[in-house]
N, C-alpha and C positions, 0 to 999 in steps of 0.2 A: 685576469688573475692579479691581486695586489702583490707588489714586490716589497720584500723587506730586506735591507742591506745589513750586511755584518758591520759590527763596530770594531775598530782596531783596539786590541786590549793590551798587548805588551810585545815589545820587540827586544831581543838579546842586544845589549849595548855594543856598539862597533869594536870596543877594545878587545872583544873576544872573538874577533872574526878569523883569528888564526887557529882557534880551538876547534876540535870537532865536538858535535853535541851527540852524547850516547843516549840520553834520554831527557824527556821533558814532560811536565804536566802543569797544571793549576791545582793548588792544594785547597784543603777546606778552609782556609783563611783568605782565599783569593790571591795568594801570592804565587807567582810564576816561578817554577824551579826548572834550571837547566844543569844537567850533569855533564861536564865537559872533561875531555882527556887531552892533555898536552902532547901526548905522542902516540897517535893513532894513524892507522891507514885504512883506506877503503877496500873492504872485501865484499864480494857478492854473496848474498845469502841464496837459500835453496831456491828462492823465486827468481833469481837472477838480478836482484837489485842491489846496488852497492850500499853498504853501510859501514860506519866507522867501527873499527876493531883495535883495541889497545895492542901494540906490538909485543908487549911482554906482560906477564902476569907473576906475582901481584903488582899492582900499580896504584898510585895516588891520583885520585879524581878531584876536580874542583867543582863545588856546588856553587852555582850562581843563583841568589834568590832575589827576584825582582818584586817590590812591595811599594806600589803607588809612586812610582818614580825613583824611590831609593833602592840601592843595589848593595847586597852583602855578600860576602864570600866566605865559603868554609871548605877546607880540605878533608876529604875522607881517605883514610890511610888503609893501605893494603887490601884493596879491592880485588877479589879473586874471582869473579864473574864478569860476564858481558852483560851490562844492565839492559833490559827491555823496558822496564817500568820502574817508577819511583814515586813515593809519596812522603809527605811529612806527617809525623806523629806528634802527639802533645810533648811538652818539655823539651823541644828543641832536637828530638830524635828523627831518624830518617829510616825508611824502609826501601830496599832494593829488591827487585825479582829480576832473574835473568838466566842466562846459560852459562854453565861451567862444566867441569869435568863429569864423566858418567858417574852417577851415584852421588855426586856432591849435593849438598843442600843448597836449594835454589833461591832462598830468600834471606837477606842480611838485614839486621838492624843495627844502626849506628847511633852513637850517643852524640850530644851536643859538641863533644871535644874532638869528633871526628874518627873515634876509634870503634871498632866492632864490639857490640854487646852481646849479641846472639845471631846463629844461624839456625835455619829450620827448613824442612821440606813443606813447601807450599802446594804441592801437586803439580802436574803437567798440563799443557794446553790451556793456559790461562788468557782469557779475552780481557779481562778487567781486574785491576787492583787498585782499591781506593780506600782511603781511611777518613774518619770523621774527627771532630775536635773533642770527642768523648771517648777516646782509647778504644774504638771500634775499628777493626780493619776487615774489609770485604773482599774475597776473590770470587770472580765469576768465570766460568770455563766453557770451552766449545767441545764439540764431539770427539775430537781425537783423545782428549783427556777423559771425557765422561764415561767412555766404554772401555778404557784400558787402565785407568789409574784408580786405585781405591780412595784416594783422597779426592780426586777431582770428580768422582761419580755423582756426588750430590748436586753438581751444577752450580751451587751457590753456597759460600761458606762465610761464617763470621768468626773472625780471630780476635783475641785481645791484643793490646799493643806491644805485647811481649811474645807474640808467636804462638800462643796456645789456642787451639781450636776449640771453640765454644758451642757452635751450632752449624747445621747443614741443613739444607732444604730437602723436605721429602713431600712429594706432591700428594694431596688427599685422594681418596678413592674416586676414580671416575675422571681425573685429571691427568693429562700427559705429564710426564717427568721432564726435566730440562734435558734437552739435547745440545742446544747452544744458546747462550745468552746474546741477544741482539743489541738491545740498547740498555743502558744502565745509568743510574742516578743515585748519588749518595748525599744526604744531608745529615744533620746531627740526630743521631740514633735511628735513622730510616733510610732503607734501601729500596729503590724502585727498579723493576727489571721486566722486560718482555723477553721471551724465548720461544725458539723453534721447538716443535712444529706447529703449535696451535696459537702462539703469540698472546697468551693472557697478560694482563697488566697485574703484575705481583708487587704488593706492597709489604715489605717486611720491617718490623720493629725490632730493636736490640734485644727486647726481652723474648723473642722468639715467636711472637704473635704476627700471623700474616693474614692477608686478604687478597683474594683473586678477583679481578673484573674482566668483563669482556672488553676486548680491544679491537677495532676494525681495521687497524693498520698492520699490514704484513710486513716483516723484515726491516722495521725501522732501524736507524743507525745511531740515534741519539735522542734524548729527552731531557726536558726541564720541567720543574713542578713548583708551583707557588699556590698553596691552599688548595682550592677546587679547580684551579687552572692548570693546563698542561700544555706543552707543545712537544711534538714528536717531528723528527727531521729524517727525510728520505722515506723509504717504504716502497713496496711494490716492485715495479720494474727497475732494472740496474740503471735506466737513463733518468731516474727521478731523484737523482742525489740531492737536488736543491728544493724537492718539495717539502713545504712545512705544513703541518697539521695542528691546528688549535683546538683544544678539547675543554669541555666541563666534565669535570669527574664526580660521578654520583656514587652511592654505595654499591651499585651493581655494575656500572659500566663507565667507559670513557665515551663521551659523546662528541663527535667532530662538530663544531660550530663554524669554522672557517678554514679555508686553505689558502696558501700563499706560495710564493717563490722566493727562495733566498738567493740574493747576490752578493759578490764582493762590494767593498765600499764604494767603488767607482761605477757600479752597475753593471759590471760584467757577470756573465753566468757563473754560478758556483760549480767548480769542477770537481773531480775526485779529491777525498780529503781523507786524513787519518781518523781513527775512531775518536769521536768527540768526547769530551769530558763533562758530565753532568754533575753539577753542584746545586742541588736546590733549584731555585729560579733561573740559574745561569747555565747556559751551554756553551762551552768554550770549543773553538774548532781550530785547527791548523791545516794547511795544505801540505804541499811537499816540502816546504821548508820547516825545519825543526826550529827555526829562530823567531818565528812570528805567530802570535796568537790573535784570534778575533773572538767575538762573544755575540750571543743571542740572549735574549731575556723573555721568560714566560709572562 
């Protein structure tokens, strides 16, 4: 089987080694975002894994933006939640999703000046939160929210960049509804998803029109899309973290044309990794470190 090596994409500069990374992503413009806290401690989450937690609330967080080798900084003031996800919005704005006090709004929008513009409830059990360059913000959910939270019950929601809900997915007759979104990709005005239990390939446009296609890969973990070409990473058994499936996408289905094995840049096997970020033809990955990003391309 052919081997495909990840390419290094971005690394948090060494001058930030003393800061804890609260959340990180690659945005719709290809910039790498790291949200840092100058005063954080490691606290074990419910799965027993340590993660940084600010020592006091509210706190000021430092946003580091890596853009083709250039680095910018911005301070977000009076953050009131523990960020899990972040993304950039048009006009220099930023959206955070995270944990706060019970009943607190769990999504915050900050302006270019680093000050809070709006807070809103995005729902619970969010698997993905991603924005595009045209004021569309998408949130995808897993089962713990789908079955218990009125907002999350759609499984996939589109918001405007001000936090107003505009659309929610409703499966057509004869098609299973979303239990958990497995793999996700967002490009300009289009989102792609596969979801449990039947893993259809869902293509959704910002105007609400969507198409479902047959997809032969169960439980993929990430995807990248370029015209009628697609790749999916993972799928099937849990030991297939590095299995790569290349597709030709027709009107009715995604047809596998090749399989490959993904490796690290030095040729080592790909181990467990965080949820990839799919942006059009690019699939961005990181491993256990929140400081290093890699990329695959469809």
